[in-house]
C-alpha positions, 0 to 999 in steps of 0.5 A: 435311257434314250431310246435309240441306245437300247440297240447299241446296248445288245450291241455291247452285250452280244459282243461281252458275251462272244467267244473272246470277250467270253461272259457267256451269261450275257447272251441270256440277256443280250437282246432284251434291250433290242426287242424293247426298243422295237416294240417302243420305237416305229417300225422304220426307226426298228428297221434302221437302228436294226441295221446300224446296231446290226452293222457295229456288232459284226464290225466288232464281231469280225474285225480280223479280216482285215488282219487276214487281209493286210497281215498275211495277204499284203493288201491295203486298208484303202481295200480290206477296211472297204470289205469288212464294212461291206461284208458286216453290212450284209450280215446286218441286213438279217440283223435289221430284217429281224428288228423290222419284222418284230416291229411290224407284227408287234400286237399282231402275233406271239411275240414270244415264240415269233422273236426265237422263231424268226431268229433262227430262220434269219440264221438259217438264210444266212447260212445258204445264202450266197454259199453261207456264211453262218459265222458265230451264230448266238448259240455258239457263244455257250460252246463253253457250257457243255451242261446246257447245249447237249440239244444240239444233238436233236436240232443242231446249234439252232436248238441253243440259239432258239431257247436263248432267244426265247429266254430274251423274249419273255424277260423283254415282254415282261418289262414292256407289259407285266399285264400280259403275263396274267391275261396269257398265262398259257403261253409263258409257262409253255415257253418256260416249260420248254426252257426248263424241258432243254436244261434238264435233257441238257444235264441228263444227256450230258451224263449219258453220253459221258457214260457211253463214250467211256466203254467205247474204243479208243483211238490214240492221237497225237495233235501236231502244232508247229506254230509255222510263221505264216510269212514264212510258210510257203517260202522255197527255201523254208520248206525243209526246215518247216517240216522238220518243225512237224517232224521233231514234234512227232517223234516227241509225241510218238516217244512219249506216248503210244499213238495210233493217228498223228494230225498235221494242220492244213496245208503243213506240207507246203507242196504237192506231195505227188511232186515232191520226194519230201512226200517220201521222206515224211512217209518214211521218218513217221509213218513207217518208223512208227508204224502209224498213220499220218493225217496231213493237209497239203495242196493237191494237182490232179490230172484232168484227162479231158482238158489235159490240164490239172485241177488243183486241190486244198487236201488232206492226205491219209498217210498209210505204213502199208498201202496208197495215202487216201486223200480228201479234197475240201468241198467248200472253198473261201471266195477269194482265198480259194477261188474266185467268184464270177472269174470271167467278169471279176478281175483277180485281185491281190493275193489274200494268201501267199497261195491263192490260185483258183482250186476246184471243190471236192465233191465227196464226203467219204471218210478217210479209211484207217483198219480201227477208225474212219476219219471225216475230215473237215478243212479249215472254215468247213468246220462252222458248216454242220451239214459238211460234218453231218454228211460225212457221218452219215457216210460212215466217219466214225471220229471227226478231224479239222485241219485248219491254219488259223494264222491268217486270224492272228492274236484275234478271238476269231481262232476261239470263235472258230473253236466255238463253232468247231465244238457243236460238230462233235455235239450234233453227231456224238463223234470225238474231234482232233483238231490240228491248227498251225498256230493254234487252238488246236483241240481234242473233243469229246463227243459230249463237247467237252475239251480234253486237251488244247493248246495256246495260240502262237506256241509249238505244242503237241496234243495227245489223247484218246477219242472214242470211236462211235458208230451211231447216229443222232437225230440231228444225223439223220433229220439234219435241218428239219428244226430251222427249215420249220422255223422259216416255215412258221415265220413266213406262216406268221407274217402271212397272218400279219399281213391279213390283219393289216400291215402297221404303216411305216412311218 
C-alpha cells in the first residue's frame, strides 16, 4: 500500500468505530496504519498528512454542523460549509501535532508510551482551549461496551482513550520492528499488564456497581420526548399545541406508572415562565394534579438591578407541588448559537437558532432540590464537558439529568454521539442519568453506564423507570482532570528529553 494511504486508512477505521457506523472494536486497531506511517515518513510528511487526515476525519465526524446551520438556521451553504471546514481544520491541528511529534521523536523516546500519553494530553488541550470543544474523543467510541469502560470512575473517559491508543501503539510497534520486543521485554510486558489490569478492573467493577445500585433507593422517573418540529417550536400560534403534546404524553405516563419526577426537554416551554400565564396552567395540569415534580427547560429573564435591564438565560425549572420553582442556569453556552463571542468587534450573524439572542451564562453548579433527591442538571452540550457533571456531583447531586434539543442535528449520527458522551458522565461520577431529548435520543442510564430504556429518533415517546440515588464520590469526582494533566506534563517532559538528544531535521 502506498505510504500516504495509511493515514487515510486510519481515518476510515476511526470513522467506522465512531457512534453512528458503530463498529467500536475497530478503535483498537484504527491508529496502527497512522503510527506506522509516522515511523516511515519524514517529519514534514507526518505533519502535513496528519493535518490532511485529521481534516477528513472531522469532516466525516461533524458533518452535522451544516444540517444545523442550513436546515434549522436558515444559512446558505456558502456560509455553513466554510464554517464546517474551518472547524474541521482547527480540530485537525491537534491531529497533525500528534503525528508531527510522533515522527519527530521516533527513535529517541519510548514510542509505545509516548503515543497514548501525547494523544490524551492533546485531547485535554482541545477540551479547554478557546472554551473547549471535546467532541467525540476516541474513548467515547466504546460507550456501548460497559465491561470495557469502568476505569472512567478513576481517570475519566481519558483512561479509556489511553488504553485504546496504548493497544494501537503496541500493535504498530510489532509491525515496525518486531526485534524491539526481544530487546525491550519489560516495556511491552508492562503495557500488556496495564491493558489487562484495565480490562479486569472494568469487568469486576461493573459487577460491583450493579450490586451496589440494586440496593440504593430509587427515584421513579418519566422522561417525555414530544418530538416537536423544530420549524414550529417557536411559532406563537403553535405554542399551546406544542405544550399539549408534552402534557398528553405526561398524563399517559403518569396514568400507567407511579412516578416521582417528570422530565421535559430543553426549552420544552417556548416562553418565559415568569411572564406567561401558561406556566400556571402547566403546574396545575401536571405538578399539582398528579403530585409530582416536573423538570423542564425554558428561557428565563432575570432583572439586573444595576442596569435596570434583563439578563436572559437558557435554563431548567424544577416545578414542585408545593413552594416556588428551583432554577438552574446553563453555564456553558454555544458560541454563535447562544451568545456572540467578541460581539463588540464581530457583526452579529444570521440566526443559527430561531431564539438566538445574547444569553448570559450561569455560574452555579448547585443541584436542584427535591424531597428525596438532588438533581444535577446538564443542558444540551454541557453533557460533553466532564467537569460540569463532576462539579454538580461535588455539590451534592444524587442524580444527573440531561435535557437537550438534538433536533438541530437532524437524522445524522450526532444524536448518538451526544448520547455516547453523556453515558461517560454516569460512569465517571457513579450517578444515574435521566436524559430528555426533544426528538431523541432520550434515555434512562444507570451509574454503570448501562441504558435501561431509550427512545427512537423523531418519534413521540415516553420512558419510565427507576434510577438509583447515590451520594458516594468516585476518585474522578474528587480529583477531576488529574490524569490528562499528568499526561500533558509527561508529554512536555518527554519533548524536553527529545530536544536534548537532538531534534531530527525537517526535510
